[in-house]
N, C-alpha and C positions, 0 to 999 in steps of 0.2 A: 504496500498499501503506500501510496506517495500523498502525505498530509499537506495541507496547504502550506504551512510554515518550511517544508522543502523546496517548495518552487524559486526557479530563480528569477532575478530581478530582470530583463533584458531589454535596450532600447529596440524600437521598430527600426526596420531596417532605413528607412527615410528620414530618421531621427526626430520626428513630430510626437512621440507617443512613448509606450512604457508597455510591454507584455510579462507576463509571470510565467513562465516556463514550465509546464509540468514534466515534461518528458520529451526527448530527443533521442532517437534510435537512428544511427548510432551518433554517441554525443560528440559529433565532429562538424565543422562546416557546412559539407556537402551531408545532409542526413537523408534519409527515407522517410522519418515521419518525425513531427513534432505535434504537441497537443500544448496548448498555452491560454491564458485568458490574459486579452486585452482591455487596458484602460486608455476609453475613449473621453477624452477632454475637452476636446476642440471639432467644429467642422475643419473638413478639408482630406486630403487624399491618403489615401491607404496604402502600404507598400504593394509591390506586384511581385510574384513567384512564380517566373515562366518556370515551363516542366514539370510542374506540381499542381493538384488540385487542392482545392481549399473549399472546406466546411465549416459554418459558421453560424452559432445561433446565439441570441442574446440572453445574459444570465440578468442583466439589470439594468434601468433604463431603456429608451426608446433611440433605435439606431435607423434612419432611413440610406438606404445605399443609393448611389446613382451607377446605375450597372448597364453597360451600353447605352447611353443616353435616357433609360429608363428610372424611376424612385420605384425602389423595392422596398418594405418594411424586412428589417432583420427577425425574422420568427423567434418567439421563447418556446415553441413545444415539437419542432421536429429543426434540424439542421436546412440551411441555405447552402444546395452545392455549385460552386465557382470555378471557373476555369482562373489556377493562378497567375495567369499573364493578365486577366482584363487590368486593366484601370478601374480603381474603385474609388468612391469621394462619399464619405459619412457626411451626415445632417445629424445633430443631436440637440437635443432641449435643455441635456443638462448631463453629468457625467453617466457613461455608460461601461458595460462589461460585457466583453464577447467572449464566447470560447471557440477558440477557433483549432482547427484540427488541416495541417497541412503536410498533403503525403505526396513522394514521389509517383506523376500519374501511371495507373496501371499496377501499382504496389499494393496500396492498401483499401478495403471498403472501410464505408461509416455506415450505422444503423443498428437496429435490434439483432440479434442475431448468437451465432457461435463464435467465442471470443477467445482471444489470447489474452490479450489486455485490454480493459475498460474502464473507462471514465464515467462515473456515476454524478449526475448532473445535480442529483440532491443534496448529497453530502459533501463533493468538490471533492472526490478522492479517486486514484488511480489505483487501481488493481491488476496485479500482472499474476496470470493464473499458471500452474505447471501444469496443467493438460486445457485443452479448449473446452471452455464452460459456456452453457446455454443462459444468456444475459436478455434482459427489456428495459428499457428508459434509459439506456445508456450510448456513451459513443464507445465504439468497439472498434479492433483492429487484430484480425485474423494472420499472424504470421506466416501460415501457410501460405496465405497467397499473396505473396511477398516477397522481395529478397532481403526482407529483416531476419539476421539467425540469432 
């Protein structure tokens, strides 16, 4: 389990905010997977992640994203799936937090199902299972479907 006290503060790639990194696999600059909680404190652009997929959901506050010239509300009940290369810009009415899963394209899945790693939205803890485990209501990753060892 990775409790919130163990998360690492990281500046956004574009320098406009802070994200709390929950998990990075491998723990290197070029990763296959990163789970983080981003603090959004001002309107403006998000970092891009070419070659990656991004899944995001609102944990606190309201975030409207400009995605390909369309305004979209970041949901609280399910992940919004995005191409990491897309340029995104946020509009907020007050501070907000987003759960982000960023994974190398084609290596990781997100949603309910059989998990090797799960991020529980209610408790904000991460669990790494010894064997694949059926989970519900969490962000999950199957190592068997990716290049993660």
